[in-house]
Phi, psi and omega in degrees: 000323181299318181291326177296318180296318179295319179297315181294323178295318180291325178294317180299318180297318183293332179282320184283330180283157177306131187298323183213066179304129187211182174243154180232130181271118188239125173267120187240129176303139188302327181295340185260016185302303185297309179296325182291327177298320178289318180297317181299321179297317179292320179298314180296319181296320185274333186254335185087348177281156177254131178259116178261112190258136171233132184246142180178192180280138182301319180298321178290321177299320179302312180297319181294319179296318178298330181267012172095016178304149188281017181292143180248338177222140175242126170252097187274169176263007178214181176253349183284317183296311177300322179295320180295317179297324178295316180295327182276000177078017181260348177238155183285121181298131178089356180269348187284139174203160179275116181266342180196156172241116186278161179232141182265140181226138170268121189228147171228145176287347180270128176298143174070004178281312179268123179277165187289352178247002178071021183292345177301330179295320180286325179291328174061033182258055177213168185258319184228140179236115181281137180208138178286149181306112184295343179279340182245330187245119179304328177291329174293319177297321179294324178295315178298317179298321178297314180294326175292319179297327180273355181072029186243002188299315183291324181290318188264345183304322178297344182265000182296135165248102189276127180257158179291323179210180185291333177293318178289325176301319177296317182297322179301321180284315183299327182267358178087006176289342172219139181294328181207168180189164177272123181227176175277143179304325182297339182280335187237352179242147171210132185054041177066016180240136177291127185284326180194165176073211180221152187206156172234117176282113186294127178303136186292346179280355180269351179210159179293135181310134182271083178280121183254116184255147173250149180207145173277129179273166184303326180290345179257002183299126178079001181275122181305321182294321179293315180293322179295321179297316181298321177293321181296323179298338181269353183278159181300327181300315178286319181298326178297318178295315181300318181294325180301332182263016172087008178277154172254186180229000000 
């Protein structure tokens, strides 16, 4: 009877524990750094899987994935890159979905520098404007589109301090290398409140909506950890975190 009890206890444990706890390699767009760190912690706690996060520019991730990088899931800063990978057979067909819609913000680390209507851009009384590389970073492309919509691209382009990605664009402003710059709302807002400095939330009619899609890559096909992460991103627990950082759905 003692051995039967031990067997039943071990069987019960194996059923209640994650069936195949594993790790998943995730390429995450730089703008989604803060919320993804919180989401990953909750995901690991609830699933038993480990989330290995790499942050960077979506354009660079695309090139790395094409060259065989070991990523299993991509959380992009746009919807075009995951769709392209899907068409090229490098992503799992049917796994793609929009996990967030990003918002663009003109931000300065200095209080009262950026007004609530963004008129500082028209006044042009600053030296440097930080912007992510529009060829690699969708938020950089949105910034260029905004300046074109305002008719200011030719005037302000000589003042660009171009960053590799949106995280670096934020750093240029935070460290004073640029007085102001275009960043993701998630970098400077939390719970709908500006964390520091001054900002203008760019009206969404000035740029194409920044739909951010997630997709399982071929290296993650059939992996329980990759599939579990994608499901977790759709749950209210994850959506609540995403919403806290100013994203829409």
